Biopython code that builds the backbone (N, CA, C, O; Angstrom):
import numpy as np
from Bio.PDB.StructureBuilder import StructureBuilder

atoms = [
    (1, "MET", "N", (-50.413, 62.722, -19.567)),
    (1, "MET", "CA", (-50.595, 61.520, -20.397)),
    (1, "MET", "C", (-50.372, 60.202, -19.400)),
    (1, "MET", "O", (-50.059, 59.130, -19.918)),
    (2, "GLU", "N", (-50.485, 60.273, -18.441)),
    (2, "GLU", "CA", (-50.732, 59.633, -17.359)),
    (2, "GLU", "C", (-52.143, 59.179, -16.903)),
    (2, "GLU", "O", (-52.505, 58.025, -16.670)),
    (3, "ASN", "N", (-52.841, 60.286, -16.826)),
    (3, "ASN", "CA", (-54.315, 60.463, -16.979)),
    (3, "ASN", "C", (-54.883, 59.877, -18.220)),
    (3, "ASN", "O", (-55.951, 59.270, -18.156)),
    (4, "ASN", "N", (-54.381, 59.985, -19.114)),
    (4, "ASN", "CA", (-54.871, 59.688, -20.408)),
    (4, "ASN", "C", (-55.113, 57.901, -20.331)),
    (4, "ASN", "O", (-56.107, 57.207, -20.547)),
    (5, "ASN", "N", (-53.852, 57.603, -19.963)),
    (5, "ASN", "CA", (-53.758, 55.846, -20.340)),
    (5, "ASN", "C", (-54.872, 55.553, -18.736)),
    (5, "ASN", "O", (-55.611, 54.572, -18.820)),
    (6, "ASN", "N", (-54.919, 56.108, -17.840)),
    (6, "ASN", "CA", (-55.714, 55.713, -16.759)),
    (6, "ASN", "C", (-57.170, 55.685, -17.093)),
    (6, "ASN", "O", (-57.936, 54.935, -16.488)),
    (7, "GLN", "N", (-57.691, 56.736, -18.340)),
    (7, "GLN", "CA", (-59.087, 56.730, -18.488)),
    (7, "GLN", "C", (-59.000, 55.669, -19.747)),
    (7, "GLN", "O", (-60.143, 55.338, -20.063)),
    (8, "GLN", "N", (-57.947, 55.002, -20.604)),
    (8, "GLN", "CA", (-58.318, 54.076, -21.564)),
    (8, "GLN", "C", (-58.152, 52.912, -21.041)),
    (8, "GLN", "O", (-58.583, 51.981, -21.721)),
    (9, "ILE", "N", (-57.443, 52.536, -19.599)),
    (9, "ILE", "CA", (-57.762, 51.253, -18.844)),
    (9, "ILE", "C", (-58.909, 50.924, -18.427)),
    (9, "ILE", "O", (-59.407, 49.799, -18.478)),
    (10, "VAL", "N", (-59.680, 52.521, -17.716)),
    (10, "VAL", "CA", (-60.997, 52.248, -17.511)),
    (10, "VAL", "C", (-62.033, 51.801, -18.644)),
    (10, "VAL", "O", (-62.814, 50.850, -18.637)),
    (11, "ILE", "N", (-61.820, 52.706, -19.551)),
    (11, "ILE", "CA", (-62.543, 52.549, -20.577)),
    (11, "ILE", "C", (-62.435, 50.967, -21.138)),
    (11, "ILE", "O", (-63.479, 50.380, -21.423)),
    (12, "LEU", "N", (-61.206, 50.336, -21.277)),
    (12, "LEU", "CA", (-60.970, 49.092, -21.831)),
    (12, "LEU", "C", (-61.546, 48.105, -20.512)),
    (12, "LEU", "O", (-61.919, 46.957, -20.755)),
    (13, "ARG", "N", (-61.570, 48.464, -19.598)),
    (13, "ARG", "CA", (-62.221, 47.227, -18.228)),
    (13, "ARG", "C", (-63.932, 47.550, -18.565)),
    (13, "ARG", "O", (-64.786, 46.669, -18.665)),
    (14, "ASP", "N", (-64.112, 48.658, -18.672)),
    (14, "ASP", "CA", (-65.708, 48.748, -18.935)),
    (14, "ASP", "C", (-66.176, 47.974, -20.225)),
    (14, "ASP", "O", (-67.358, 47.638, -20.299)),
    (15, "LYS", "N", (-65.546, 47.761, -20.960)),
    (15, "LYS", "CA", (-66.029, 47.408, -22.629)),
    (15, "LYS", "C", (-65.648, 45.541, -22.303)),
    (15, "LYS", "O", (-66.311, 44.602, -22.743)),
    (16, "ILE", "N", (-64.594, 45.463, -21.555)),
    (16, "ILE", "CA", (-64.594, 44.123, -21.007)),
    (16, "ILE", "C", (-65.588, 43.255, -20.144)),
    (16, "ILE", "O", (-66.138, 42.156, -20.217)),
    (17, "LYS", "N", (-65.531, 44.218, -19.381)),
    (17, "LYS", "CA", (-66.957, 43.858, -18.385)),
    (17, "LYS", "C", (-68.331, 43.581, -19.130)),
    (17, "LYS", "O", (-69.236, 42.843, -18.740)),
    (18, "GLN", "N", (-68.281, 44.362, -20.325)),
    (18, "GLN", "CA", (-69.629, 44.528, -21.199)),
    (18, "GLN", "C", (-69.528, 43.114, -22.331)),
    (18, "GLN", "O", (-70.417, 42.433, -22.841)),
    (19, "ILE", "N", (-68.481, 43.074, -22.403)),
    (19, "ILE", "CA", (-68.377, 41.379, -23.266)),
    (19, "ILE", "C", (-68.666, 40.350, -22.359)),
    (19, "ILE", "O", (-69.491, 39.478, -22.630)),
    (20, "ILE", "N", (-68.175, 40.380, -21.518)),
    (20, "ILE", "CA", (-68.388, 39.369, -20.315)),
    (20, "ILE", "C", (-69.558, 39.210, -19.786)),
    (20, "ILE", "O", (-69.813, 38.167, -19.183)),
    (21, "SER", "N", (-70.549, 40.289, -19.927)),
    (21, "SER", "CA", (-71.684, 40.243, -19.619)),
    (21, "SER", "C", (-72.618, 39.686, -20.944)),
    (21, "SER", "O", (-73.668, 39.064, -20.785)),
    (22, "LEU", "N", (-72.166, 39.953, -21.984)),
    (22, "LEU", "CA", (-72.850, 39.783, -23.082)),
    (22, "LEU", "C", (-72.799, 38.237, -23.439)),
    (22, "LEU", "O", (-73.719, 37.556, -23.893)),
    (23, "PHE", "N", (-71.305, 37.783, -23.077)),
    (23, "PHE", "CA", (-70.992, 36.146, -23.153)),
    (23, "PHE", "C", (-71.903, 35.613, -22.053)),
    (23, "PHE", "O", (-72.473, 34.593, -22.440)),
    (24, "GLU", "N", (-72.194, 35.929, -20.944)),
    (24, "GLU", "CA", (-72.880, 35.285, -20.064)),
    (24, "GLU", "C", (-74.536, 35.252, -20.169)),
    (24, "GLU", "O", (-75.339, 34.556, -19.548)),
    (25, "SER", "N", (-74.695, 36.015, -20.939)),
    (25, "SER", "CA", (-76.158, 36.356, -21.438)),
    (25, "SER", "C", (-76.296, 35.368, -22.730)),
    (25, "SER", "O", (-77.256, 34.620, -22.911)),
    (26, "GLU", "N", (-75.088, 35.502, -23.660)),
    (26, "GLU", "CA", (-75.485, 34.037, -24.463)),
    (26, "GLU", "C", (-75.267, 32.890, -24.177)),
    (26, "GLU", "O", (-75.715, 32.026, -24.930)),
    (27, "LYS", "N", (-74.559, 32.529, -23.076)),
    (27, "LYS", "CA", (-74.460, 31.633, -22.584)),
    (27, "LYS", "C", (-75.849, 30.915, -22.041)),
    (27, "LYS", "O", (-76.331, 29.819, -22.325)),
    (28, "ASP", "N", (-76.291, 31.932, -21.171)),
    (28, "ASP", "CA", (-77.493, 31.228, -20.643)),
    (28, "ASP", "C", (-78.731, 30.702, -21.972)),
    (28, "ASP", "O", (-79.122, 29.566, -22.244)),
    (29, "LYS", "N", (-79.060, 31.901, -22.532)),
    (29, "LYS", "CA", (-79.618, 31.905, -23.976)),
    (29, "LYS", "C", (-79.420, 30.204, -24.549)),
    (29, "LYS", "O", (-80.424, 29.552, -24.838)),
    (30, "ARG", "N", (-78.227, 29.691, -24.649)),
    (30, "ARG", "CA", (-77.887, 28.745, -25.268)),
    (30, "ARG", "C", (-78.004, 27.590, -24.572)),
    (30, "ARG", "O", (-78.267, 26.561, -25.196)),
    (31, "LYS", "N", (-77.824, 27.558, -23.133)),
    (31, "LYS", "CA", (-78.530, 26.325, -22.197)),
    (31, "LYS", "C", (-80.137, 26.261, -22.676)),
    (31, "LYS", "O", (-80.699, 25.303, -23.207)),
    (32, "ALA", "N", (-80.567, 27.244, -22.415)),
    (32, "ALA", "CA", (-82.272, 27.308, -22.489)),
    (32, "ALA", "C", (-82.642, 26.471, -23.803)),
    (32, "ALA", "O", (-83.356, 25.475, -23.924)),
    (33, "LEU", "N", (-81.774, 27.353, -24.933)),
    (33, "LEU", "CA", (-82.132, 26.578, -26.524)),
    (33, "LEU", "C", (-81.773, 24.950, -26.341)),
    (33, "LEU", "O", (-82.473, 24.080, -26.859)),
    (34, "ASP", "N", (-80.747, 24.698, -25.640)),
    (34, "ASP", "CA", (-80.127, 23.243, -25.563)),
    (34, "ASP", "C", (-81.388, 22.626, -24.937)),
    (34, "ASP", "O", (-82.072, 21.798, -25.538)),
    (35, "ALA", "N", (-81.691, 23.120, -23.557)),
    (35, "ALA", "CA", (-82.901, 22.339, -23.236)),
    (35, "ALA", "C", (-84.226, 22.285, -24.120)),
    (35, "ALA", "O", (-84.943, 21.284, -24.099)),
    (36, "GLU", "N", (-84.461, 23.173, -24.739)),
    (36, "GLU", "CA", (-85.574, 23.407, -25.506)),
    (36, "GLU", "C", (-85.590, 22.276, -26.297)),
    (36, "GLU", "O", (-86.594, 21.564, -26.286)),
    (37, "ASN", "N", (-84.372, 21.921, -27.171)),
    (37, "ASN", "CA", (-83.929, 21.320, -27.759)),
    (37, "ASN", "C", (-84.060, 20.014, -27.613)),
    (37, "ASN", "O", (-84.741, 19.381, -28.419)),
    (38, "THR", "N", (-83.406, 19.378, -26.522)),
    (38, "THR", "CA", (-83.862, 18.374, -25.962)),
    (38, "THR", "C", (-85.015, 17.961, -25.596)),
    (38, "THR", "O", (-85.158, 16.760, -25.367)),
    (39, "LYS", "N", (-85.942, 18.731, -25.479)),
    (39, "LYS", "CA", (-87.515, 18.534, -25.241)),
    (39, "LYS", "C", (-88.152, 18.276, -26.499)),
    (39, "LYS", "O", (-89.156, 17.571, -26.601)),
    (40, "ALA", "N", (-87.606, 18.811, -27.407)),
    (40, "ALA", "CA", (-88.482, 18.661, -28.593)),
    (40, "ALA", "C", (-88.006, 17.596, -29.054)),
    (40, "ALA", "O", (-88.774, 17.034, -29.834)),
    (41, "LYS", "N", (-87.053, 17.098, -28.884)),
    (41, "LYS", "CA", (-86.415, 15.559, -29.731)),
    (41, "LYS", "C", (-87.209, 14.698, -28.408)),
    (41, "LYS", "O", (-88.321, 14.335, -28.793)),
    (42, "GLU", "N", (-87.010, 14.398, -27.369)),
    (42, "GLU", "CA", (-88.128, 13.678, -26.871)),
    (42, "GLU", "C", (-89.594, 13.592, -26.978)),
    (42, "GLU", "O", (-90.247, 12.560, -26.823)),
    (43, "GLU", "N", (-90.066, 14.778, -27.261)),
    (43, "GLU", "CA", (-91.456, 14.927, -27.560)),
    (43, "GLU", "C", (-91.503, 14.010, -29.668)),
    (43, "GLU", "O", (-92.288, 13.185, -30.135)),
    (44, "ILE", "N", (-90.467, 14.615, -30.213)),
    (44, "ILE", "CA", (-90.715, 13.907, -31.376)),
    (44, "ILE", "C", (-90.571, 12.463, -31.038)),
    (44, "ILE", "O", (-91.419, 11.743, -31.565)),
    (45, "LYS", "N", (-89.842, 11.977, -30.409)),
    (45, "LYS", "CA", (-89.406, 10.481, -30.227)),
    (45, "LYS", "C", (-90.692, 9.659, -30.300)),
    (45, "LYS", "O", (-91.163, 8.830, -31.079)),
    (46, "LYS", "N", (-91.198, 10.463, -28.719)),
    (46, "LYS", "CA", (-92.946, 10.115, -28.205)),
    (46, "LYS", "C", (-93.755, 9.818, -29.323)),
    (46, "LYS", "O", (-94.457, 8.816, -29.461)),
    (47, "LEU", "N", (-93.557, 11.095, -30.397)),
    (47, "LEU", "CA", (-94.890, 11.228, -31.114)),
    (47, "LEU", "C", (-94.708, 9.723, -32.584)),
    (47, "LEU", "O", (-95.436, 9.062, -33.325)),
    (48, "LYS", "N", (-93.243, 9.887, -32.248)),
    (48, "LYS", "CA", (-92.813, 8.588, -33.764)),
    (48, "LYS", "C", (-93.547, 7.139, -32.874)),
    (48, "LYS", "O", (-94.276, 6.344, -33.466)),
    (49, "GLU", "N", (-93.245, 7.021, -31.606)),
    (49, "GLU", "CA", (-93.599, 5.696, -31.089)),
    (49, "GLU", "C", (-95.184, 5.618, -31.166)),
    (49, "GLU", "O", (-95.701, 4.527, -31.405)),
    (50, "GLU", "N", (-95.909, 6.662, -30.984)),
    (50, "GLU", "CA", (-97.024, 6.615, -30.820)),
    (50, "GLU", "C", (-97.666, 6.403, -32.131)),
    (50, "GLU", "O", (-98.652, 5.669, -32.198)),
    (51, "LYS", "N", (-97.111, 7.083, -33.355)),
    (51, "LYS", "CA", (-97.616, 6.457, -34.382)),
    (51, "LYS", "C", (-97.200, 5.428, -34.970)),
    (51, "LYS", "O", (-97.703, 5.101, -36.045)),
    (52, "GLU", "N", (-96.434, 4.874, -34.529)),
    (52, "GLU", "CA", (-95.744, 3.574, -34.762)),
    (52, "GLU", "C", (-96.874, 2.325, -34.164)),
    (52, "GLU", "O", (-97.093, 1.300, -34.809)),
    (53, "LYS", "N", (-97.485, 2.610, -32.902)),
    (53, "LYS", "CA", (-98.376, 1.953, -32.409)),
    (53, "LYS", "C", (-99.851, 2.096, -33.080)),
    (53, "LYS", "O", (-100.662, 1.171, -33.046)),
    (54, "LEU", "N", (-100.148, 3.516, -33.775)),
    (54, "LEU", "CA", (-101.017, 3.629, -33.895)),
    (54, "LEU", "C", (-101.482, 3.015, -35.685)),
    (54, "LEU", "O", (-102.631, 2.966, -36.124)),
    (55, "THR", "N", (-99.899, 2.515, -36.616)),
    (55, "THR", "CA", (-100.155, 2.028, -37.386)),
    (55, "THR", "C", (-100.335, 0.666, -37.554)),
    (55, "THR", "O", (-100.736, 0.058, -38.547)),
    (56, "ILE", "N", (-99.827, 0.061, -35.945)),
    (56, "ILE", "CA", (-99.841, -1.669, -35.803)),
    (56, "ILE", "C", (-101.524, -1.721, -35.356)),
    (56, "ILE", "O", (-102.224, -2.728, -35.456)),
    (57, "GLN", "N", (-101.843, -0.783, -34.996)),
    (57, "GLN", "CA", (-103.459, -0.826, -34.708)),
    (57, "GLN", "C", (-103.747, -0.628, -35.804)),
    (57, "GLN", "O", (-103.232, -1.605, -36.349)),
    (58, "TYR", "N", (-104.184, -0.096, -36.529)),
    (58, "TYR", "CA", (-104.607, 0.340, -37.841)),
    (58, "TYR", "C", (-104.576, -0.493, -38.392)),
    (58, "TYR", "O", (-105.697, -0.831, -38.773)),
    (59, "ASN", "N", (-103.356, -1.467, -38.872)),
    (59, "ASN", "CA", (-102.860, -2.546, -39.720)),
    (59, "ASN", "C", (-103.898, -3.509, -39.028)),
    (59, "ASN", "O", (-104.999, -3.637, -39.563)),
    (60, "ASN", "N", (-103.644, -4.107, -38.012)),
    (60, "ASN", "CA", (-104.678, -4.816, -37.214)),
    (60, "ASN", "C", (-105.779, -4.612, -37.413)),
    (60, "ASN", "O", (-106.301, -5.583, -37.960)),
    (61, "LEU", "N", (-106.695, -3.505, -37.181)),
    (61, "LEU", "CA", (-107.553, -3.496, -37.581)),
    (61, "LEU", "C", (-108.108, -3.442, -39.525)),
    (61, "LEU", "O", (-109.224, -3.805, -39.898)),
    (62, "LYS", "N", (-107.565, -3.180, -39.989)),
    (62, "LYS", "CA", (-107.536, -3.729, -41.264)),
    (62, "LYS", "C", (-107.572, -5.008, -41.631)),
    (62, "LYS", "O", (-108.466, -5.479, -42.334)),
    (63, "LEU", "N", (-106.550, -5.682, -41.154)),
    (63, "LEU", "CA", (-107.019, -7.325, -41.178)),
    (63, "LEU", "C", (-108.176, -7.862, -40.722)),
    (63, "LEU", "O", (-108.885, -8.754, -41.188)),
    (64, "ALA", "N", (-108.292, -7.039, -39.512)),
    (64, "ALA", "CA", (-109.350, -7.926, -38.884)),
    (64, "ALA", "C", (-110.874, -7.833, -39.642)),
    (64, "ALA", "O", (-111.671, -8.766, -39.541)),
    (65, "LYS", "N", (-111.195, -6.550, -40.441)),
    (65, "LYS", "CA", (-112.077, -6.285, -41.193)),
    (65, "LYS", "C", (-111.964, -6.920, -42.387)),
    (65, "LYS", "O", (-113.043, -7.257, -42.873)),
    (66, "SER", "N", (-110.842, -7.226, -43.103)),
    (66, "SER", "CA", (-110.681, -8.144, -44.450)),
    (66, "SER", "C", (-111.177, -9.682, -44.171)),
    (66, "SER", "O", (-111.769, -10.399, -44.978)),
    (67, "ILE", "N", (-110.710, -10.081, -42.552)),
    (67, "ILE", "CA", (-111.418, -11.720, -41.913)),
    (67, "ILE", "C", (-112.605, -11.337, -41.806)),
    (67, "ILE", "O", (-113.452, -11.928, -42.476)),
    (68, "GLU", "N", (-112.914, -10.488, -41.130)),
    (68, "GLU", "CA", (-114.348, -10.328, -41.420)),
    (68, "GLU", "C", (-115.283, -10.090, -42.743)),
    (68, "GLU", "O", (-116.460, -10.421, -42.886)),
    (69, "GLU", "N", (-114.871, -9.770, -43.185)),
    (69, "GLU", "CA", (-115.272, -9.679, -45.086)),
    (69, "GLU", "C", (-115.381, -11.114, -45.875)),
    (69, "GLU", "O", (-116.222, -11.468, -46.701)),
    (70, "ALA", "N", (-114.034, -11.960, -45.246)),
    (70, "ALA", "CA", (-114.032, -13.335, -45.884)),
    (70, "ALA", "C", (-114.724, -14.075, -45.386)),
    (70, "ALA", "O", (-115.029, -15.050, -46.073)),
    (71, "VAL", "N", (-115.362, -13.970, -43.834)),
    (71, "VAL", "CA", (-115.973, -15.004, -43.358)),
    (71, "VAL", "C", (-117.795, -15.325, -44.030)),
    (71, "VAL", "O", (-118.661, -16.055, -43.549)),
    (72, "THR", "N", (-117.828, -14.735, -44.869)),
    (72, "THR", "CA", (-118.975, -15.044, -45.520)),
    (72, "THR", "C", (-118.616, -16.390, -46.481)),
    (72, "THR", "O", (-119.421, -17.309, -46.635)),
    (73, "SER", "N", (-117.421, -16.357, -47.035)),
    (73, "SER", "CA", (-117.157, -18.065, -47.656)),
    (73, "SER", "C", (-115.561, -18.649, -46.943)),
    (73, "SER", "O", (-114.444, -18.133, -46.980)),
    (74, "PRO", "N", (-115.994, -19.773, -46.392)),
    (74, "PRO", "CA", (-115.008, -20.190, -45.705)),
    (74, "PRO", "C", (-113.882, -20.356, -46.544)),
    (74, "PRO", "O", (-112.717, -20.145, -46.205)),
    (75, "HIS", "N", (-114.376, -20.845, -47.945)),
    (75, "HIS", "CA", (-112.730, -20.854, -48.333)),
    (75, "HIS", "C", (-112.080, -19.408, -48.326)),
    (75, "HIS", "O", (-111.197, -19.125, -47.517)),
    (76, "ASP", "N", (-112.608, -18.411, -49.363)),
    (76, "ASP", "CA", (-111.817, -17.180, -49.061)),
    (76, "ASP", "C", (-111.041, -16.972, -47.928)),
    (76, "ASP", "O", (-109.847, -16.672, -47.963)),
    (77, "ALA", "N", (-111.939, -17.181, -46.573)),
    (77, "ALA", "CA", (-111.286, -16.964, -45.185)),
    (77, "ALA", "C", (-109.873, -18.013, -45.505)),
    (77, "ALA", "O", (-108.755, -17.500, -45.542)),
    (78, "LYS", "N", (-110.036, -19.306, -45.696)),
    (78, "LYS", "CA", (-108.505, -20.197, -45.647)),
    (78, "LYS", "C", (-107.634, -19.265, -46.647)),
    (78, "LYS", "O", (-106.492, -18.946, -46.319)),
    (79, "LEU", "N", (-108.200, -18.832, -47.880)),
    (79, "LEU", "CA", (-106.998, -18.119, -48.895)),
    (79, "LEU", "C", (-106.162, -16.885, -47.995)),
    (79, "LEU", "O", (-104.943, -16.780, -47.865)),
    (80, "LYS", "N", (-107.236, -15.999, -47.425)),
    (80, "LYS", "CA", (-106.786, -15.173, -46.558)),
    (80, "LYS", "C", (-105.527, -15.416, -45.561)),
    (80, "LYS", "O", (-104.439, -14.850, -45.447)),
    (81, "ILE", "N", (-106.215, -16.624, -44.814)),
    (81, "ILE", "CA", (-105.431, -16.688, -43.727)),
    (81, "ILE", "C", (-104.170, -17.167, -44.411)),
    (81, "ILE", "O", (-103.116, -16.766, -43.916)),
    (82, "ASN", "N", (-104.119, -17.780, -45.230)),
    (82, "ASN", "CA", (-102.907, -18.463, -45.853)),
    (82, "ASN", "C", (-102.024, -17.645, -45.892)),
    (82, "ASN", "O", (-100.927, -17.810, -45.357)),
    (83, "ARG", "N", (-102.475, -16.318, -46.735)),
    (83, "ARG", "CA", (-102.071, -15.172, -47.587)),
    (83, "ARG", "C", (-101.056, -14.547, -46.237)),
    (83, "ARG", "O", (-99.830, -14.432, -46.215)),
    (84, "ILE", "N", (-102.061, -14.211, -45.171)),
    (84, "ILE", "CA", (-101.333, -13.625, -44.145)),
    (84, "ILE", "C", (-100.035, -14.606, -43.513)),
    (84, "ILE", "O", (-98.921, -14.205, -43.176)),
    (85, "VAL", "N", (-100.445, -15.694, -43.480)),
    (85, "VAL", "CA", (-99.158, -16.835, -42.805)),
    (85, "VAL", "C", (-97.880, -16.645, -43.754)),
    (85, "VAL", "O", (-96.738, -16.669, -43.296)),
    (86, "ARG", "N", (-98.183, -16.440, -45.212)),
    (86, "ARG", "CA", (-97.101, -16.750, -45.977)),
    (86, "ARG", "C", (-96.355, -15.284, -46.087)),
    (86, "ARG", "O", (-95.331, -15.122, -46.751)),
    (87, "GLU", "N", (-97.169, -13.985, -45.164)),
    (87, "GLU", "CA", (-96.524, -12.683, -45.459)),
    (87, "GLU", "C", (-95.785, -12.579, -44.158)),
    (87, "GLU", "O", (-94.697, -12.006, -44.099)),
    (88, "ILE", "N", (-96.455, -13.217, -42.938)),
    (88, "ILE", "CA", (-95.648, -13.415, -41.827)),
    (88, "ILE", "C", (-94.359, -14.188, -41.714)),
    (88, "ILE", "O", (-93.424, -13.870, -40.979)),
    (89, "ASP", "N", (-94.398, -15.155, -42.454)),
    (89, "ASP", "CA", (-93.149, -15.989, -42.818)),
    (89, "ASP", "C", (-92.317, -15.158, -43.825)),
    (89, "ASP", "O", (-91.237, -15.692, -44.078)),
    (90, "LYS", "N", (-92.525, -14.085, -44.412)),
    (90, "LYS", "CA", (-91.295, -13.280, -45.023)),
    (90, "LYS", "C", (-91.208, -12.519, -44.273)),
    (90, "LYS", "O", (-90.176, -11.869, -44.439)),
    (91, "CYS", "N", (-91.691, -12.254, -43.581)),
    (91, "CYS", "CA", (-91.008, -10.658, -42.339)),
    (91, "CYS", "C", (-90.428, -11.648, -41.405)),
    (91, "CYS", "O", (-89.745, -10.905, -40.702)),
    (92, "ILE", "N", (-90.232, -13.013, -40.874)),
    (92, "ILE", "CA", (-89.515, -13.502, -39.919)),
    (92, "ILE", "C", (-88.320, -13.682, -40.800)),
    (92, "ILE", "O", (-87.182, -13.466, -40.385)),
    (93, "ALA", "N", (-88.615, -14.129, -42.176)),
    (93, "ALA", "CA", (-87.650, -14.683, -43.002)),
    (93, "ALA", "C", (-86.372, -13.118, -43.175)),
    (93, "ALA", "O", (-85.149, -13.241, -43.121)),
    (94, "LEU", "N", (-86.968, -12.061, -43.338)),
    (94, "LEU", "CA", (-86.097, -11.061, -43.487)),
    (94, "LEU", "C", (-85.900, -10.098, -41.828)),
    (94, "LEU", "O", (-85.482, -8.949, -41.689)),
    (95, "LEU", "N", (-86.221, -10.758, -41.102)),
    (95, "LEU", "CA", (-85.561, -10.252, -39.755)),
    (95, "LEU", "C", (-84.728, -11.432, -39.199)),
    (95, "LEU", "O", (-84.344, -11.351, -38.032)),
    (96, "ASN", "N", (-84.475, -12.319, -39.801)),
    (96, "ASN", "CA", (-83.428, -13.525, -39.597)),
    (96, "ASN", "C", (-82.141, -13.566, -40.404)),
    (96, "ASN", "O", (-81.205, -14.354, -40.273)),
    (97, "LYS", "N", (-82.307, -12.349, -41.447)),
    (97, "LYS", "CA", (-81.536, -12.321, -42.236)),
    (97, "LYS", "C", (-80.114, -11.487, -41.682)),
    (97, "LYS", "O", (-79.144, -11.356, -42.429)),
]
sb = StructureBuilder()
sb.init_structure("model")
sb.init_model(0)
sb.init_chain("A")
sb.init_seg("    ")
for serial, (resi, resn, name, xyz) in enumerate(atoms, 1):
    if name == "N":
        sb.init_residue(resn, " ", resi, " ")
    sb.init_atom(name, np.array(xyz, "f"), 0.0, 1.0, " ", f" {name:<3s}", serial, name[0])
structure = sb.get_structure()
């Protein structure tokens, strides 16, 4: 009887060691996934910032092109510049709210 209990204790210890080993393995995997997740979030942030810069550059280029096209007529150029100034004023007003 005592021998049977000893065997059960040994089996139980082995199973506990296996569970602890699996737990440590999963903990390591989670750390690796957390690091990968953090890296991906940083990459997303960097790409969003780059997208914003490119959008601003695109809008500036589009604005320059429209002004360039309007240069043929000084009156049209003045109207476009006035429209742009009004848009900027609206943006400033929204930022001040």
